[in-house]
C-alpha positions in Angstrom: 125.3 85.9 53.6 128.2 84.8 51.5 128.8 85.4 47.9 128.5 81.7 47.6 125.1 81.6 49.2 123.9 84.0 47.2 125.4 82.2 44.0 124.3 78.8 44.6 120.8 79.8 46.1 120.4 81.4 42.9 121.2 78.5 40.7 118.9 76.9 42.5 116.2 78.7 41.7 117.2 79.7 38.5 116.9 75.7 37.5 113.3 75.2 39.5 112.0 78.1 37.7 113.9 77.8 34.0 115.3 81.3 34.7 117.5 83.2 31.9 121.3 82.5 33.9 121.1 86.4 34.1 119.1 86.0 37.2 122.5 85.0 38.9 123.5 88.8 38.2 120.7 89.7 40.1 121.5 87.4 42.6 124.8 89.2 43.7 123.9 92.8 42.5 123.0 94.2 45.9 126.3 93.9 47.7 127.8 96.5 45.2 127.2 98.6 48.0 130.0 97.3 50.2 133.3 97.8 49.0 134.6 94.7 50.5 133.2 92.5 48.5 134.4 90.7 44.5 131.5 93.3 43.2 132.0 96.5 44.8 135.9 96.0 44.5 135.2 95.2 40.7 132.9 98.8 40.3 134.6 100.1 43.5 134.0 104.3 43.1 130.6 103.3 42.1 130.3 100.8 45.7 132.3 103.4 48.1 129.4 106.2 47.3 127.2 103.7 47.4 128.6 102.7 50.5 128.8 106.1 52.0 125.8 107.9 51.2 123.5 104.7 52.3 125.6 101.7 53.7 125.9 98.4 53.6 121.8 96.4 52.7 120.3 100.2 52.6 119.5 101.0 49.0 120.7 98.3 47.2 118.3 95.5 49.9 115.1 97.9 49.2 112.0 96.4 47.9 112.3 100.2 46.2 115.6 98.7 44.4 113.6 95.3 43.4 111.0 97.1 42.2 112.9 99.6 40.3 115.5 97.7 38.8 112.7 95.0 37.6 110.6 96.9 35.8 113.6 98.6 34.0 114.1 95.8 33.0 110.5 94.8 31.8 110.9 95.5 28.3 114.0 93.9 27.7 112.7 90.4 29.0 114.8 90.3 31.7 111.8 91.4 35.1 111.8 88.5 36.0 115.1 87.3 36.4 115.7 90.2 38.3 112.9 90.1 40.2 113.4 86.7 41.6 117.4 87.3 42.0 117.6 90.8 43.6 114.3 89.3 45.5 116.0 86.2 46.6 119.5 88.0 47.1 117.2 89.9 50.4 115.1 87.7 51.3 118.9 85.9 52.4 119.9 88.6 53.7 117.2 89.5 56.2 117.3 85.9 57.3 121.3 87.4 59.3 121.4 89.3 61.9 122.2 92.9 60.6 118.6 91.3 58.0 118.2 94.2 55.6 116.6 98.2 54.9 113.6 96.5 53.4 111.5 100.1 53.7 114.7 102.2 52.7 114.6 105.0 52.8 113.3 104.5 56.4 116.7 103.4 58.2 115.1 100.5 60.2 116.9 96.8 59.5 114.0 93.8 59.4 114.9 90.6 59.4 113.0 87.5 58.5 112.7 85.7 62.2 113.9 86.1 65.9 116.1 83.5 65.5 118.9 85.2 62.5 122.1 83.5 61.0 125.3 84.7 61.5 127.1 85.2 57.8 130.0 82.9 57.7 128.5 80.7 60.4 128.4 76.8 60.6 124.8 77.7 60.2 125.6 78.9 56.6 127.4 76.5 55.7 124.5 73.3 56.8 122.6 75.7 54.4 124.9 75.9 51.6 125.3 72.2 51.5 121.5 72.2 51.8 122.1 74.0 48.7 124.3 71.9 46.9 122.5 68.9 47.9 119.2 70.1 46.3 121.6 71.0 43.3 122.4 67.8 42.9 118.7 65.7 43.6 117.4 68.6 41.0 120.3 67.3 38.2 118.9 63.8 38.6 114.9 64.8 38.1 
């Protein structure tokens, strides 16, 4: 999914679940493994190492990463934000044809449904519009 999709989905979850805005960082964090993303370009050395060693949608898109990062933030009070943000990113990317390596280091890609979304497609743009409508609705409730 595109950065905007992850971000908007995070905003919807943040408002709905009344989470700290740091959840938005966790919504985009897994894409640090892709040197072609904004996060990847910002942390280029780390991003390139992650990409070369594990590939995109490998380690940072796994249950192990979600659990380790979330548990490591338990004491500082951001466990829920990490769990929701990382989990939402993994969930959305599991809707795409590439899927995610959910059980990394097992190299199998997992997708949530048989019919998947192509990144940047009209289906994803429709989902973005739906998220914007949800945000608008949340504003008035």
